[in-house]
N, C-alpha and C positions, 0 to 999 in steps of 0.2 A: 509874282513877285519874289525874290531869293528868300526873305524872311516866311513867307507862309511856307517853303517847305522849309524854312531848318525849323519852324514850328512845328509842322510836320512829323517830321524824325524824333520833334523834342518829344512828343505826346508818346511816340512807339518807346520812347524809352521815361516816361513819368516821366517827366522835366519841365516843372513847370516856370521856369525861367531860367536862363545863362545870359550867362556876363559876359562878353566877348574882348579879349584884351590884345589878342594877336592884330594887330594894325591893315596886315593886307585882311583879313577874316573881314575885318569891317569896313573892307573896298567895296573885294567883292560883296556883302550884304547891302549897301547903301550908297555905293557911288564914290566915296567920300574918299581925298587919295590927300589929306594929309597927314605928320606923322604923331599925331597924337591925341587919343581920342578914347573912350571905351564906350561900351554899347550893353545897352540890356536891354534882353528881349523876352518876353514875357507876351501868356500865350492870348493877351491881346494888344500889347503897345511895346512901341518901343522907344527907346531913348536915347541918344549917342549923347555922350559927355566929355566937352574940350576947352576949349580956354580963345582967351579974346580975339589971340592969332588967326584963327579958321571963324569967325562967327558966322562975317560974311558969305566967306567959299562954301561955309555948313545952310546957308540959305541957297546958294547957288547949283549947291549940289548934290540935297536931297532937304527936297522942297516936301516931299512927306512926310519925313519923319521929323516924330519931334528931337529940339536939341534945349542944350541947356548947356552956359559956359560959365566957367568955375572963375572966380576974381582970383587976382594973382595969389592973393592973402590966402584966398581956403587950397589946402592942400587933394591934390586931387583922388588921393584915396577915403579924406573923410567923406569932401565931397560926394564921391562915389558908392560911400554908407550909407550916407544923406538918403540916396535915391531908390537906392534897396527896400531900406527897413522902407518906406514908402511904398512900393509897388510888388515888395517879397516881402515880407519884413521874417518870416518862419526859415527859408531855406530857399538856397539858389548855387546852380551848377554853375561854373566854373573852368577852362580851360587851364585843365593842367599845363597842359601845354610850352605858358605863355604869360605866364608869370615867375618871378622869381619868390623865392622863401622868403624874402626879405618884406616882401608888396604883399603875401600872404599874410602873414602874423602880422603886419600893417592893419590889412582889411578885416582880420577876426579879432580883433581887438574892437575896430571899431566898429563892424557891424553886427555883431553877438551872435547872427543868426547862423546856420545852419550851412557852410559851403560842400559841399558836393562834388567831385570829381565825374565832370566832362566825358564823351569821348570826343573821339579825333571825327565829330558827325561835318564841322563844316567842310573840312580839308575833304570828308569822302564826296560830296555834295560839288566841291571844286573839281574835283577832278574828273569829271562828264562836265564835258564844257558844250557849254548851247551854244547854236549858227553865230550869233552878235558874238561869240569868242573864238569860234575856230576865225571868220571871215579879219578878226584883229592878231590872230598867229601867223595867217596866211602871206598877212602884209609884214607884218615883221620879219617873218619867213624872206618874202621880196625883196628886200632892202635889205635882208644878210647879206644875199647874195651880187645882186645891185654889188655891197658893199666888195665885196668879195673877188668879183672880177674888175674889180676897177683898182684893186691891191695887186695884184695881176698880170692885169697889162703896164701895172710902172716900177715890176720890179727892178733891182740892180745892183752888183753885185756886192756894191757900196754899202746898203743900207739895212741899220742898224732889227734884231725883234722889236727895240722898245720902238723903234720909229714907228715900226709895220704896226703896233699897235695900236700909235700911237696913232697911225691914220684911220686905223677902223675907226675908231672914233669918231672925228673929226671926219669921214665921212658920212658915217649913220646921219649926225647928228645934222648935216649938210642936208639929209634927203629929207627926212619929218623927222629921226628917230628917238625918242627919248633922250637915249645911250647904250654903253653897253649893257647885253642883261645880267653881268659877270667880266671879272678882267682878263683880259681874251689873251692865249696861251698859242706865244711864238716860240717857237722852237726848232733852229735849225742842230743840225745833225746828232750829238751823238744828247743835245739836249732833250731830243725826241724818246729818249725813252724814260724821261721824267714826267708821268701824266701829268701832275698839276705843273707840269714848268713854270715861271713865272720869267719872261722874258728879259734879256737881258743885256748886255752890247756887245756879241756876241754880228758878224759880217752875213748877212744873203752869204756872197761869194765864200768865207771859211767853209763853207759844205755843199753838201755833193744832193742834200733830198732838206724839206723843212715838213717839218706838221701846223698848224696854224687851227687852233678850233678856238671860235668866237660863234657873239651873239649878239641880237640887239633887241632894246623894247620898247612896241609900240603898242604906246597908249595905253601902259601898264604890263605889255603883254611880251612873251619873251621867245626868241627862237635860241635855238644851238644846235651848230653845226662845226662837222670835224674835218678838211683833208688836209692831204699830200699835196706840194711840189715838189714833185721830183725833177730831175736833171737829168739832158745825157751819160754825165755821169756817175749815176745812182748804181752801187755794187747787184751784185745780182744775189747776194741775202736780204738786200731790206729788198729788193722787188720780191724775190721769194714770203716775203712774210705781208708783203701789201697783198699779194693774190690769195693767200691761205685769210687772212681778216679778211680781206673780199667776201668771200664765200662763205667765212660764217658767219657776216651779215645777212646776207641774200640767205641764206636758212633760216632763220631767226624773223626774216620781213617774211619771209614761205606762210610761216606758221600763226603771224600776227590777224587774232577775228577774234567777238565775241566768246566767251565761255571757257577759251583757255585761260589753265593755270598762268597765273605773269610769270614764278617758275620755271618753266619750261619752256619760254621762250628765251631764258639766260640757257638753259641745257642746249637748244638744239645748235646755238653757237656755240658757249662752252666745249661739246664736244667733238666740233670743227675743227676747234685750235687745237683739242687735246691731240687726236687721232692725225696732227699732223709732225707732234712731236714740240708745241709752246703749250702746252696747255698751264705750263705753273711760268709761265708769263705772259700770263692774261688773271691782272691781278687789280682785278672791280668789277662790279654788279656791267649789263647791259646796258644797260639803259634806264631810264627815269623817265614823271612823268614834267608837262612842262605847262606853264601857263602861266598866274602873274606873280609864282617865283619860277627858280628858271630850276631849281627842284622842287619836286610837288608827286603828292602818288601820281598812278601804280610806284611801285618800282617792279625793274627787269632784273631782279637779282634771286639768290640759290634758296636768303633768307625769308623773303614777300611774301605772304599771307594772303592770297586775293585775288579774284579774276579780271579779265579785260572786259570793260563794256564798251559798245556804241558811244564816240560822241568824246573817249580815253584821248591824247594827245600824247603820246610816248615820243622819247628818244631812242632808236641804238646804234650801239658807240661799243664795237668792241675793240683790239688794240692788242700788240704782240708789241711785248720792248723788252730789249736787249741792252741790262748794262754796260757805259763805256762802248759799244754804238751806234743805240741809234729804238726809237720804235715808230709804230705805226698805227692811227686810231683814222676809221672811216665814220662818221655819224650823219647820220638823216634823223630828218622828223616827220611821222605815221602818223596819222589820221587811223583809228579802228572805228571801222565801218558798219555797218549791218550783217553782209556779208561776205567780209573781211578787210583788210585795207586800203590805204589811200598813200602813198609817198609824198607830201605837202615838199618838197626841197625838189631840186632837180640838175645840181651840178653834178656835172660829169666824172666819172670814179674806176671807168675804169683804166687800168693801169696806164696805157700807153695817154689817153688822152690823159693824164695829171703829169706831162709831160710838159717844160719852160723852158725853154731857153735865155739864162741868166747868164 
């Protein structure tokens, strides 16, 4: 049980109790998919607190965890403080990054025990996926790729960026996904130079190349892929930076294995891009973990401190962005295995394979 894994981490940090307020962490630990709850974990007990909207849902999803339902007249902070006084009267650790200053002040006043900052203990557990999580990510990726193929098969010059983004979500839900894991990025021509561009009214036929960055959620688990769509009229300059970006991605993937510093994977891609003269045009980290959140640990970036472990699933997404002209990003989802890695996504990405007559 994941709560037992958390207790082991808590014990290693001399924490006899932890108040969990991050709703994604609560889902990870208990299976609860509602939008409002707090969870108190002690050495021997676990109590999930919510309201009447979720009483039946808690019984269905968390039958082995004690639940407490507050009345509509009871404030969540006050109700939580009462539970803390009963189960952890003297001190409790809390998720420092998942509580507002206002909530902290209210909790401190109502509880009056010692509130201590907890670490990113649950996030670190979540970074290493178990087999059930990996299978859900595989399914999410498979649906994501099916959607992309459908989009490519039905492109026409009159379709806009917004329409493609809407079609991605529609097709994903139709196939059984929960929805998009983030707002799709569909960027035609020079718009692709904006790494986090939001789709507009530009038509596919208004450019000679296009970047699509899209992802789906399946039973809570995310996928995240990026491909370029090229045409026979794609400029040579774009082809050049495409080849450099692909080489950088392949150089990084070759280094993925347990025990390697995450930042070193970023270096492998960044050095490749810099050697081609585009070092200052790669302006974001190489990748990130995916799971219940679209962005979670580990990070493949120059600033992240940590090593890769078997069971982590990361994106590898180098990019080169030339303002006023366009950009290239190529992204795949990769599982760290005992002896290396497995690229979970398999959409074609050799440049000639990405040419589509529109």
